[in-house]
N, C-alpha and C positions, 0 to 999 in steps of 0.2 A: 214469603214469610213477612210478617211486621208485627210492631207492637208500637205503643205509645207510652212516652215517660216523660216525666216533669223535671226541666234542664237542673233545678237547683238540687233536686234529689241525686241526680246522677251526677252532678258535679261534687256535691259534698262527700258520696261514697266513691267516687275514684279518684279524688284529693286523699282521703283517707289512707286507700290501700295502695297508692302510688309511691308511698314513702318506702316500700319495701323492696322497691326497682333499682337497680344499678345501673350506672352507665355503661360500663362496660362488662359483657357478660360472656361466659365462653358458649353458652345456647344462645342464637340471637331472637329465637321465640320467644326467650324469657323479657324481651323487651315491649312485648305486648300483655294486653287486657284479655282474657278468655273469657268469653260472653256465652252462657247457655241461658236459654229460655224457654218455658214453656206455662202455661196456664195463665196464672197473672203473676207470676214471680221471674224476676231476673237475675242471675246469679255470674257475678264477676270475680273473677281471682286473677290476682298479682303474685309473683314468687320472684325469687332470687335463686332458687334451688336448694337452698337450705332453709328458707323461713317463705312462708306462704302465707298471704292474706285473702280470706273469701267475704263477699258480703253479698246482701241479698238487698235489692230495690223491688219496690211494688209497680207493675205494669198495668196497661191496659189497653183494649182494643187489639188482646193477642189472637193473629192467625197463622197457625203451626207452630212449630217449636225446631229449635236448631241450636248450633255450637259453630263458634267462629271467634278469630283472633285478630284484633285490631291493636295497631301500634298506641302505646299511651299517648305519646303527643298529638297524633291526628284527633284525637277526642278532647283530651284536656286543655290544648291551646285554644282552640274556638269556642270551649265551655266558658273558659276564664273571661272572656268578654261578652257573653251572651245574656241580656236578663231572663228573668226568670220566664219561662213560658214551657209550653207543650212540644215536645219533640216527637216526631214519628220517623221510626226507623223501617225501612223497606229494604229488604235482603232477597237477592236471587239465587235460589237454592242450588242452580246450574253451575254458576261461576261466581258466586259470592260477593257480586256488584251491591254495594249498599248506598243507599240514598239518607240523607238525613235531611227530612223537613223540617222547616220552622215559621215563624209568622213572616218574616219579609225575605225568606229564601232557602235556598237549599244547597248542600255540598254532597259529593260522593267520592267513594273511596272502593280499593277492591280487599275486601277482608281476606284473611289466610286461614287455610284448613286447620281445624284444632285437633287433628289427628296426632300431630306432631309434640304438643303440647306434654309435659310429664306428668305422669299421674301420681298421686298420693300413695305415699306408702302406709300402708295398713298397720294400724295397732296389734300388737301380739295379745294374746290369749290371757298374759298376765297384766292388764291394763287396772290401774287403779283412778277410780273416779271420785269427785267430792265436789262441792258448790260451796261459794262464800260468797258473801255480798259483794257487790259492785267498790263502795268505797273502802272495804276492807282491802282488796286486792290493789286497789289504787293508790292506798295510803301505804301500803306494804312495797312497793314499787318505788313510789316518789320518796320513802325515807330511807331506803337503802340504795339505789341505782347510782347516786354520786360517790361510793364508795367502793364500788366495782373495778377493779385492777385492770391493767392492759399489760398482761405479763405473758411473753411469748415462752418462756422458761416452766410456768405454771397455771396452764390453760383453766383449770378447775377453779382458780381465784378470777377468772374472766366473767363470770355471770353471779346470778344473786341464787344463793343457796335457799332452796324451801324445803323445810324440814315438816312434814307433815305428820301430826301424832293423833291417837283419839280424841282429845280434848282441846287442840289447839294448833294453829298455823304458824312455823316462825321463820320469819324473813331475816336472812343474813347476809352481808355483803363486806370484804375486806380487803385492801390493798397494802397490807403490812403497817402501813402508817397510821391507819384510821381502821375503826370496825363498827359496824352497827348490828345490833341484832333488835329485832321488834316482834314479840309477841304476841298473837292477836288469839283471845280465847272464846270469839263468838264462833269460829270454823269447830265444827263436831265432825269429825270423819269417821272417827270408830276405827281406825286403822293407823299403821304407821308405815311410812313411806319416804324416799326423798329425790329430790332431783336438783339439777344445777340449769336454771332458765337464762341462756345467753344475754349480752346486752342489748342488742340488736330489737330482736323480738319483745323484750321488757321495754324498751325505749315505745315500741309499734303499739301496745298495749296502753302504756302512759298517754298514747296522744290520742286514743279512741274512748277509753273510758271515761265516763262524768257519774259525778256523785247520785244522779238521778236514775241511774240504770238499775235494773233488778240483779239477782244473781247472777256471777258467772259459774258455767261449767268447765271444770278441769279435768282431763285425762292425760294420762302418762304412763309409760313404759319405760324401758331402759335405754331407749334411744330417741324419743320424740314425745313432743306434748302437742294437745290441742286444747285451745282454749276458747270457748265459745260464750259470747256476750252481745245481748244485743241484735243489731243485722250483722254482727261481724264473727268471724272466725280466724283464729291466729293459730297457726299450725309450725313449730319450729324443730329442729334437730336439737337435742339437749348434747351440755357439754359432758364427756364421759370422764369418770374417774371418780376420787374419794376426796370428799371435801376435809379440810383440816379439823380438828375438833377445836371449835372455836372457843367453847365453854374454858377451855383451859386456860385461856390468855387472859381471861378478865379475872380482875386482883378481886380477892374478897373481903379484904380488910384494910380500904383507903381510909383514914378516919380522919383526915384534914378535910372538912366539908364548907363548903360557900356556896350561898346562895345568891343570886344577882340577878337584877333586871336583863332579858334579855334581848331586847332592842337598844338599851342602853350600850351594853358589851359590844356590839356588834358594829354600832356608829364611834366608838371608842377606838376599837379594832382599823377600822377603817380608816380614820384620820392619823392614827399612831404608826400604822404600817407603811404610811409614805414613806417614813424616815427607816425603814427595817433594809438591811443588808438585801440588794437585788439576788444575791446567791442562795440565800436561806430563808428570805422572807421571815425571820424570826422576832418574836415578841419576846418580852420577860415578863411574867407576873410576880410582884412582889405583893405577898399578904400578911397583914398585919390586924390587929383587932378592928374588926367592922371597916376595913378599907383594904382595897385592891389597886395598886399602882401597874400601869402597863406601860412600858418604855420601850423604846427599838433604836439602833443607831447603825449608822454606817460609817465605820472608822474609815474607809477609802473617800468618802467624800466629805468627811467630818459634819454630817449633818444627824441629828437627834432630836426626839420626842418625846415626852412623859405627859401622862394624865392620871388623875387619881378617879375612882369610883367608890361609892358608899355601897357596900354590898353586906350581907349578915355573915360575920366568920369570927368563930372565938377559939380557935386551935392555936399551935405553935406558929411564930411568924416562921414563913418559907418564900423561897425564891425558885421558879421554875419556867423554863423556855418551851414556846411552841410555832409552829408556822401558824402563822394569821390566817393566810389563807383556807386550812384546813380548817382552822377553828370558826372561820364566818361562815364555811359550809356546813359544818355541824349545826351551828345555832341557828341558822337560817330555816332548819328543816326542824326544828323543835315547834311544837304543837302549843307548849304555854309560853306565859308574859315573862316568869322565872324560871330560870335553870339551877341546878345545884350540880357543882363541879364536887367531885370526891378523890381527893388526892393522898399519895403515901410520900416516898421518896421522890426527890426531884430526878430521878433517874427511871422510875416507874410508870406505868401505864396509868392515865387519868382517865377516871369515866364522869361522864356528863349526862343526867339526866333532867326530864322536864319536872317541874315540881308537881303540876297536874297531867298526867295523862288523858289522851282519849277515852273513851267509854269501850271497856274489852280488850285495850292495849297496854302492853306494857315496853316502852324503848328506852332502850340503852344505848349511849355511843362512847367508844374509845378510841382515845387518841395518843399516841407516842409522843412522850416530852423530847426537847432537844437539848443537848449538852450545851450549859451557859459557858462554855469555853468556847464555844464559835461564835458567841456574843460580843465578844471584843471586852469582855470585864474580869 
């Protein structure tokens, strides 16, 4: 059995799917790549047991077909140091001794039997399938993943809730301190269903999706999801349970609205948060006519900082406290140059929205305020 493959193609695909592997696995065979080749295609699989990534690579000079497993390091480490060139794999079908020939040399190893590699769970008969543009899926993940919780007591919060409606796809994430909801109306599935995508496969999808890719096909049932895009397929177990009613916590009548330059606000927060308490990272917003004053203080170290920014605000003067790092995370994800803060009372959740949304998108972020009593004032 033999085939040829371009080293750069093999390296890029193996590097992408190797992110799913873990250093310590209860099943040693999952420290390997599964190779399956036939015709002019090589399929490579990597898995940690809960999440599986599959990629396909074009090959040439194929003689025969076969399946075998290879330790990830055995292939990746030499490929990292190899310039682009054609590689020739030759595999003895009797003992799986494998030779890899390249321009100036060769190396060999004994591959493993593929029969012990776990088989994928089949989807149930009640599978939902829809497609969405690759940029829409990428932006849905990027916009929400930073707000995913790490909560052992409430595992349903440890993923991105994807709510598919006939006319849209809604991405939601929350850690109880902040919440993100992104509605994309370019997705028309024609049905209503939902699932919770764990953080790890979401990050894997984020790493492989590029904005020039075509549509992503998404299949899911009550146990698992399969996302196929480009040369890659990601299959994962879903988080089971009912996601909280996120709409119930979004305030409807926050009437104190401020519009501000997003980057200027980020830069000011970074400067002033240096003087915030290390325990709370709290900054105080003081709003008056077309002016925002951001301040922070750490009474334990007798340090403080204050800075004024011009904004658009014509409501009642108010003070409200926030965690600076949460605000910076939120503002960094916003797509527009200006953002709008919608606030009510100082103890109620504040909303932050882009002044200009991306096409077919409606993005909303929520942040819980901090008691100014904790600020030392």
